[in-house]
C-alpha positions as CSV (number, residue, x, y, z in Angstrom):
1,M,8.7,-32.2,6.8
2,I,9.0,-32.9,10.4
3,E,12.7,-31.9,10.5
4,L,12.0,-28.6,8.6
5,F,9.1,-27.7,11.1
6,P,9.9,-29.5,14.3
7,A,7.1,-27.7,16.3
8,P,4.0,-27.7,13.9
9,E,1.9,-27.8,17.1
10,R,2.7,-24.1,17.3
11,L,0.2,-23.6,14.4
12,T,-2.7,-24.9,16.5
13,D,-2.0,-22.4,19.3
14,E,-5.0,-20.0,19.2
15,E,-3.1,-17.1,20.7
16,G,-0.4,-16.8,18.0
17,G,-2.6,-14.7,15.6
18,P,-3.8,-15.8,12.2
19,L,-2.8,-19.1,11.0
20,Y,-0.8,-17.8,8.0
21,V,1.3,-15.6,10.3
22,R,2.1,-18.5,12.5
23,L,3.2,-20.5,9.5
24,Q,5.4,-17.5,8.4
25,A,6.9,-17.7,11.8
26,L,7.6,-21.4,11.5
27,I,9.3,-20.8,8.1
28,R,11.4,-17.9,9.5
29,D,12.4,-20.1,12.3
30,A,13.5,-22.9,10.0
31,I,15.6,-20.4,8.1
32,G,17.0,-18.8,11.3
33,H,18.0,-22.2,12.7
34,G,19.6,-23.3,9.4
35,R,17.1,-26.0,8.6
36,L,16.4,-24.1,5.4
37,R,19.4,-22.4,3.9
38,P,19.7,-19.8,1.0
39,N,18.6,-21.2,-2.4
40,D,16.9,-24.3,-0.7
41,A,13.5,-25.2,-2.2
42,L,10.5,-25.3,0.1
43,P,8.2,-28.3,-0.2
44,A,5.3,-28.0,-2.6
45,E,2.2,-26.1,-1.2
46,R,0.1,-29.2,-1.3
47,E,2.8,-31.2,0.6
48,M,3.3,-28.5,3.3
49,A,-0.5,-28.1,3.8
50,A,-1.0,-31.9,4.2
51,S,1.9,-32.3,6.6
52,L,1.0,-29.3,8.7
53,G,-2.7,-29.9,8.7
54,V,-3.6,-26.5,7.2
55,S,-5.3,-25.5,3.9
56,R,-3.4,-24.7,0.7
57,V,-4.8,-21.1,0.9
58,T,-3.1,-20.6,4.2
59,V,0.2,-22.0,3.0
60,R,-0.1,-19.8,-0.2
61,K,-0.9,-16.6,1.8
62,A,2.1,-17.3,4.2
63,I,4.5,-17.8,1.2
64,Q,3.2,-14.7,-0.6
65,G,3.8,-12.6,2.5
66,L,7.4,-14.0,2.8
67,V,8.0,-13.4,-0.9
68,A,6.9,-9.7,-0.5
69,E,9.3,-9.2,2.4
70,G,12.2,-10.8,0.3
71,V,12.6,-13.8,2.6
72,L,11.5,-16.2,-0.2
73,R,11.5,-16.0,-3.9
74,Q,9.4,-17.8,-6.4
75,R,10.3,-19.0,-9.9
76,H,7.3,-19.9,-12.1
77,G,7.3,-23.6,-12.7
78,S,10.2,-24.2,-10.4
79,G,8.9,-23.5,-6.9
80,T,9.6,-21.4,-3.9
81,F,13.2,-20.9,-2.7
82,V,14.8,-19.3,0.3
83,S,16.3,-15.9,-0.8
84,R,20.0,-15.7,-0.7
85,N,20.2,-12.8,1.8
86,G,17.2,-13.9,3.8
87,G,15.3,-10.6,3.2
88,R,16.0,-7.0,2.4
89,V,19.6,-5.8,2.5
90,E,19.8,-3.1,5.0
91,Q,22.8,-0.9,5.6
92,P,23.5,1.1,8.8
93,L,23.7,4.8,8.2
94,S,26.5,5.2,10.7
95,R,28.9,4.1,8.0
96,L,28.1,4.8,4.4
97,T,29.6,2.7,1.7
98,S,29.1,2.4,-1.9
99,F,26.8,-0.3,-3.4
100,T,29.8,-2.1,-4.8
101,E,31.7,-2.1,-1.4
102,D,28.6,-3.2,0.5
103,M,27.8,-6.2,-1.9
104,R,31.5,-7.3,-2.0
105,S,31.7,-7.2,1.8
106,R,28.7,-9.7,1.7
107,G,30.6,-12.0,-0.6
108,L,28.4,-10.9,-3.6
109,V,29.4,-9.9,-7.1
110,P,28.0,-6.3,-7.9
111,T,27.0,-5.4,-11.5
112,A,25.0,-2.7,-13.1
113,N,22.7,-2.5,-16.1
114,W,22.0,0.9,-17.6
115,I,18.3,1.8,-17.9
116,E,18.9,5.4,-19.1
117,R,21.8,7.7,-19.9
118,S,20.8,11.0,-21.3
119,V,21.5,14.7,-21.2
120,G,18.4,17.0,-21.2
121,M,16.7,19.9,-19.6
122,P,16.1,20.0,-15.9
123,T,12.7,20.1,-14.3
124,S,12.1,23.3,-12.3
125,A,12.7,21.2,-9.1
126,E,16.0,19.7,-10.4
127,A,17.2,23.2,-11.4
128,M,16.4,24.7,-8.0
129,I,18.0,21.9,-6.0
130,L,21.1,21.8,-8.2
131,G,21.4,25.6,-8.4
132,L,21.1,25.7,-12.2
133,S,19.3,28.0,-14.5
134,P,16.3,26.5,-16.4
135,A,18.4,26.8,-19.6
136,D,21.3,24.6,-18.2
137,R,21.3,20.9,-18.9
138,V,21.5,17.9,-16.7
139,S,22.8,14.3,-17.0
140,R,20.1,11.7,-16.2
141,L,21.6,8.3,-15.0
142,H,19.3,5.4,-14.2
143,R,20.7,2.0,-13.7
144,L,19.6,-1.4,-12.2
145,R,22.1,-2.6,-9.5
146,L,22.5,-6.4,-9.3
147,A,24.4,-8.7,-6.8
148,D,25.1,-12.2,-8.0
149,N,22.7,-11.4,-10.9
150,E,19.7,-10.7,-8.5
151,P,18.1,-7.3,-8.8
152,M,18.8,-5.3,-5.6
153,A,18.1,-1.6,-6.4
154,I,17.4,1.0,-9.1
155,E,19.6,3.9,-8.9
156,R,18.4,7.3,-10.3
157,A,20.7,10.3,-10.4
158,V,20.4,13.8,-12.0
159,V,23.6,15.7,-12.0
160,P,25.1,18.7,-13.9
161,P,26.9,17.3,-17.0
162,A,30.2,18.8,-15.9
163,S,30.0,16.5,-12.7
164,C,29.5,13.3,-14.5
165,P,30.1,13.4,-18.4
166,I,28.3,10.5,-20.2
167,R,30.7,8.3,-22.2
168,R,29.3,6.1,-24.9
169,S,31.9,3.4,-24.1
170,S,30.7,2.7,-20.6
171,T,30.1,-1.0,-19.8
172,S,27.6,-2.7,-17.6
173,R,30.2,-3.6,-15.0
174,S,30.0,-1.9,-11.7
175,M,30.7,1.8,-12.2
176,T,31.8,3.3,-9.0
177,R,35.1,4.8,-9.9
């Protein structure tokens, strides 16, 4: 544990904010300095609490916060692991790329699973935005985007059917072409 968190005395510094926030900073520091790498397992809550001299409640709250941020991920019965991407995937808006291009540039394999593919009547807001009459139809396309089988995004699109006809033979592979 000492090698993972070489400065646990930072947890006793009263000026660093709540204890769980200081523990989150120690975990982030271990990730940032390569002491914890993607897919590495964190020690058990009980072990971390004993080694760092804090309560399990403090450890649990710190971990839950980092899981919510995407820095860590938990698998029931397996433990807590460092996320592959170390947090949320962010993309600068100065250069727009497709999901597929972006994930491949990060060395990940992009895929998609269809949630819904249908043709139906547009809502009044959809008809107005797309410049359609209320009697026109729209294609609804909803899919779960994954990178190395990790869920990354849900895409929802509503387009005129002429722009994107729905084919029954579409596969779950990445569909950007």
